[in-house]
PAVO-468446 format. One record per residue (C-alpha): z, x negated, y negated; residue in one letter; residue number from 1. Coordinates in Angstrom, 3 decimals. Each point is the difference from the previous one (the first is absolute). Last residue first. Layout:
PAVO-468446
SITE        zz        xx        yy  res    n
SITE         Z         X         Y    a  NUM
...
This chain:
PAVO-468446
SITE        zz        xx        yy  res    n
SITE    46.999   254.539   -84.188    n  234
SITE     3.753    -0.714     0.084    e  233
SITE     0.948     1.612     3.313    t  232
SITE     3.496     1.032     1.096    v  231
SITE     1.292    -1.419    -3.284    f  230
SITE     3.768     0.329    -0.416    v  229
SITE     1.348     0.231    -3.560    p  228
SITE     3.569    -1.295    -0.347    k  227
SITE     3.558     0.797     1.091    a  226
SITE    -0.856     2.941     2.238    l  225
SITE     3.082     2.084     0.706    p  224
SITE    -0.344     0.433     2.900    w  223
SITE    -0.881    -2.682     2.545    t  222
SITE    -3.375    -1.556     0.750    q  221
SITE    -1.244    -0.408     3.524    s  220
SITE    -1.248    -2.522     2.544    e  219
SITE     3.221    -1.891     0.749    s  218
SITE     2.181     2.991    -0.595    g  217
SITE     0.795     2.627    -2.612    g  216
SITE     2.875     2.373     0.691    d  215
SITE    -0.611     2.614    -2.705    c  214
SITE    -3.738    -0.050     0.561    s  213
SITE    -3.246    -1.353    -1.397    v  212
SITE    -2.864    -0.629     2.393    s  211
SITE    -3.164    -2.000    -0.461    l  210
SITE    -3.139    -0.132     2.138    v  209
SITE    -3.233    -1.798    -0.853    t  208
SITE    -3.090    -0.049     2.219    e  207
SITE     0.880     3.326     1.562    e  206
SITE     1.068     0.141     3.633    d  205
SITE     3.176     2.011    -0.562    a  204
SITE     3.642    -1.088     0.124    l  203
SITE     2.367     2.838     0.822    p  202
SITE     2.466     0.745    -2.789    a  201
SITE     3.692    -0.710     0.475    p  200
SITE     2.231     3.054     0.590    e  199
SITE     1.964     1.415    -2.884    g  198
SITE     1.249    -0.785    -3.505    c  197
SITE    -3.011     1.170    -1.984    d  196
SITE    -3.196    -1.819     0.724    l  195
SITE    -3.078    -1.061    -1.917    l  194
SITE    -2.609    -1.228     2.484    y  193
SITE    -2.996    -1.902    -1.347    a  192
SITE    -3.561    -0.410     1.266    s  191
SITE    -3.004    -1.982    -1.115    a  190
SITE    -3.659    -0.296     0.806    r  189
SITE    -1.327     3.547     0.437    a  188
SITE    -0.190     0.220    -3.824    d  187
SITE     3.708     0.840    -0.252    y  186
SITE     2.331     1.414     2.607    r  185
SITE     3.497     1.212    -0.911    i  184
SITE     2.624     1.062     2.549    h  183
SITE     2.948     2.013    -1.323    y  182
SITE     3.694     0.455     0.790    g  181
SITE     2.451     0.955     2.727    s  180
SITE    -1.819     2.592     2.129    p  179
SITE    -3.297    -1.394    -1.298    l  178
SITE    -2.293     1.609    -2.581    r  177
SITE    -3.455    -1.530    -0.224    e  176
SITE    -1.481    -1.256    -3.271    v  175
SITE    -3.693    -0.746    -0.373    t  174
SITE    -1.957    -2.150    -2.449    l  173
SITE    -3.736    -0.764     0.135    d  172
SITE    -1.074     3.616     0.384    g  171
SITE     2.497     1.484    -2.461    t  170
SITE     2.373     1.368     2.630    n  169
SITE     3.598     1.165    -0.292    f  168
SITE     2.002     1.875     2.646    i  167
SITE    -1.452    -1.522     3.169    i  166
SITE     2.142     1.414     2.813    q  165
SITE     2.760    -1.522     2.113    e  164
SITE     2.719     2.092    -1.653    s  163
SITE    -1.128     2.804    -2.303    v  162
SITE     0.588    -0.823    -3.663    a  161
SITE     0.465     3.223    -1.982    r  160
SITE    -2.030     0.229    -3.185    r  159
SITE     1.356     0.587    -3.483    a  158
SITE    -1.743     0.250    -3.368    n  157
SITE     1.857    -1.285    -3.065    l  156
SITE    -0.824     1.514    -3.378    i  155
SITE    -0.098    -1.897    -3.288    a  154
SITE    -3.782    -0.287     0.227    a  153
SITE    -0.332     3.681    -0.978    d  152
SITE     0.833    -0.744    -3.642    f  151
SITE    -2.664    -2.629    -0.622    g  150
SITE    -0.513    -3.598     1.095    g  149
SITE     0.301    -1.406    -3.508    p  148
SITE     3.459     1.567    -0.568    p  147
SITE     0.085     3.324    -1.894    i  146
SITE     1.794    -0.293    -3.323    g  145
SITE     3.146    -1.997    -0.624    e  144
SITE     2.764     2.402    -1.028    d  143
SITE    -1.525     3.352     1.004    v  142
SITE    -1.618    -1.538     3.081    i  141
SITE     3.302    -1.557     1.041    r  140
SITE     1.791     3.301    -0.487    l  139
SITE    -2.458     1.773     2.280    a  138
SITE     0.395    -2.636     2.716    d  137
SITE     3.797     0.201    -0.318    a  136
SITE    -0.163     3.778     0.428    q  135
SITE    -2.051    -0.212     3.199    e  134
SITE     1.926    -2.990     1.338    y  133
SITE     2.296     1.778     2.459    a  132
SITE    -2.904     2.027     1.374    k  131
SITE    -1.966    -3.130     0.875    n  130
SITE     3.055    -1.402     1.794    l  129
SITE     0.581     3.237     1.911    a  128
SITE    -3.617     0.094     1.191    t  127
SITE     0.261    -3.655     1.045    v  126
SITE     3.048     0.586     2.203    f  125
SITE    -1.389     3.203     1.488    d  124
SITE    -3.224    -1.781     1.013    e  123
SITE     1.867    -3.082     1.250    v  122
SITE     1.999     2.039     2.501    g  121
SITE    -1.482    -1.671     3.063    i  120
SITE    -0.661    -3.654    -0.689    p  119
SITE    -1.910    -1.512    -2.915    g  118
SITE    -3.204    -0.182    -2.000    i  117
SITE    -0.055     0.361    -3.785    v  116
SITE    -3.426     0.358    -1.649    l  115
SITE    -0.011    -0.338    -3.782    l  114
SITE    -1.716     2.727    -2.033    p  113
SITE    -2.895    -1.503    -1.967    a  112
SITE    -0.516    -2.132    -3.121    d  111
SITE     2.801    -2.564     0.252    r  110
SITE     0.184    -1.372    -3.535    g  109
SITE     3.183    -2.076    -0.202    a  108
SITE     2.044     3.031    -1.126    r  107
SITE    -0.985     1.818     3.179    w  106
SITE     0.935    -3.087     2.037    s  105
SITE     3.377    -0.168    -1.737    a  104
SITE     0.814     3.676     0.596    n  103
SITE    -0.859     0.334     3.683    r  102
SITE     1.174    -3.503     0.881    v  101
SITE     3.367     0.620    -1.666    e  100
SITE     0.293     3.354     1.799    d   99
SITE    -0.639    -1.828     3.267    l   98
SITE     2.756    -2.539    -0.703    g   97
SITE     2.796     1.715     1.920    e   96
SITE    -2.228     0.394     3.074    t   95
SITE     0.868    -2.705     2.560    d   94
SITE     3.707    -0.348    -0.852    m   93
SITE     0.360     3.791    -0.124    a   92
SITE    -1.259     0.401     3.565    r   91
SITE    -3.314     1.831     0.211    l   90
SITE    -1.523    -2.690     2.210    s   89
SITE    -2.531    -2.843    -0.071    f   88
SITE    -1.780     1.552    -2.966    l   87
SITE    -3.640    -0.877    -0.688    m   86
SITE    -1.176     0.232    -3.621    v   85
SITE    -3.703     0.367    -0.705    a   84
SITE    -3.010    -1.195    -2.002    d   83
SITE     1.911    -1.703    -2.811    l   82
SITE    -2.279    -1.030    -2.869    q   81
SITE     2.266     0.685    -2.984    g   80
SITE     3.011    -1.543     1.692    l   79
SITE    -1.885    -3.154     0.947    d   78
SITE    -1.362    -0.550    -3.503    e   77
SITE     3.399     0.789    -1.543    a   76
SITE     1.424    -2.911     1.969    r   75
SITE     3.084     0.710     2.092    m   74
SITE     3.363    -1.546    -0.844    e   73
SITE     2.064     3.027    -1.034    n   72
SITE    -2.133     2.390     2.052    t   71
SITE     2.014    -0.203     3.226    i   70
SITE     3.397     0.425    -1.644    g   69
SITE     1.253     2.310     2.751    a   68
SITE    -1.835    -0.373     3.306    p   67
SITE    -3.547     1.282     0.537    a   66
SITE    -1.481    -1.320     3.253    g   65
SITE    -3.555    -1.125     0.725    f   64
SITE    -2.109     0.025    -3.167    l   63
SITE    -3.732     0.079     0.590    i   62
SITE    -2.533    -1.637    -2.303    r   61
SITE    -3.679    -0.198     0.838    k   60
SITE    -1.943    -2.943    -1.466    g   59
SITE    -1.182    -1.287     3.363    g   58
SITE     3.572    -0.047     1.220    a   57
SITE     3.043     0.113    -2.279    i   56
SITE     3.245     0.929     1.727    v   55
SITE     3.066     0.575    -2.178    l   54
SITE     3.077    -0.631     2.094    t   53
SITE     3.292     1.645     0.980    c   52
SITE     2.221     0.044     3.062    p   51
SITE     3.641     0.485    -1.033    v   50
SITE     2.651    -2.415    -1.229    e   49
SITE    -1.769    -0.927    -3.214    v   48
SITE     1.256    -3.279    -1.419    v   47
SITE    -1.324    -0.683    -3.461    h   46
SITE    -3.446    -1.413    -0.681    e   45
SITE    -1.250     3.483     0.738    s   44
SITE    -2.577     1.933     2.017    c   43
SITE    -1.326    -3.153     1.588    p   42
SITE    -3.804    -0.113     0.275    l   41
SITE    -1.909     0.224     3.277    l   40
SITE    -3.553    -1.335    -0.207    v   39
SITE    -3.436     0.766     1.436    f   38
SITE    -2.720    -1.628    -2.116    a   37
SITE    -3.451     1.494    -0.611    n   36
SITE     0.187     0.237    -3.809    s   35
SITE     1.788    -3.342    -0.215    a   34
SITE     3.657     0.023    -1.023    i   33
SITE     1.178    -2.579    -2.524    e   32
SITE     3.689    -0.746    -0.064    i   31
SITE     2.507    -0.495    -2.805    q   30
SITE     0.274     3.636    -1.072    n   29
SITE     1.184     1.196     3.397    q   28
SITE     2.737    -2.609     0.273    a   27
SITE     1.113     0.727    -3.544    r   26
SITE     0.469     3.710     0.758    n   25
SITE    -0.819     1.995    -3.129    p   24
SITE     2.878     1.393    -2.072    a   23
SITE    -0.072     3.770    -0.331    s   22
SITE     1.418     1.945    -2.928    p   21
SITE     1.954     3.214     0.673    a   20
SITE    -1.943     3.021    -1.272    c   19
SITE     0.098     2.009     3.236    a   18
SITE     3.708    -0.644     0.433    s   17
SITE     0.667     1.061    -3.581    l   16
SITE    -1.986     3.194     0.586    v   15
SITE     1.905     0.823     3.179    l   14
SITE     3.351    -0.596    -1.664    a   13
SITE    -0.939     2.230    -2.930    s   12
SITE    -1.067     2.793     2.356    i   11
SITE     3.328    -0.219     1.860    v   10
SITE     2.012     0.006    -3.234    l    9
SITE    -1.915     3.011    -1.347    i    8
SITE     0.550     1.912     3.241    e    7
SITE     3.736    -0.791    -0.067    i    6
SITE     0.279     1.285    -3.572    v    5
SITE    -1.737     3.267     0.925    w    4
SITE     2.286     0.470     3.013    n    3
SITE     3.057    -0.425    -2.240    r    2
SITE    -1.227     2.558    -2.515    m    1
């Protein structure tokens, strides 16, 4: 009897978490982003002590980092069109919001399994998360019907990020895994380094170079981002 009660409480908590309302980020809503812009958006107007940003480049949307509360201030448009999530680590502070991203982006209309890229162990982590939400997904469909993207879109797909290799490539946008973060190149004109707390990024020869790190510096931004940062605007 006791185990049955505990299971019901756990399922109820998961469903309530999935149904929590989201308030869009004011900073994101107040800017216009051109179709060929390359911009880093803050994850929250509140202080986030870990690396986190939503990168929009040429219309692609990649979320770097997934701390708790990540979806509270994200626009439904961005959630529904996410192309991938990149995890800096599998530490709790970097991953506690991944279930929020999974559920909120599905609710917002994501129409395909969401790619999650991260360090060694990410496959097991994502498999366990999908398994944990099997019953909650079924209950949601019973209560609300199938979301616009379909049943299978709820799933997360995992890919291990191998250091110093290109791990995401759409032709005009590439992401390379670094020992302490990620290097993004867009349209062969712009470059950005997103770093965990580690060594500073080497400056490349691209036309535009930006780095975001824990320490900051004269030519870098510091986590957390306080406002949108345009690497290129058009």
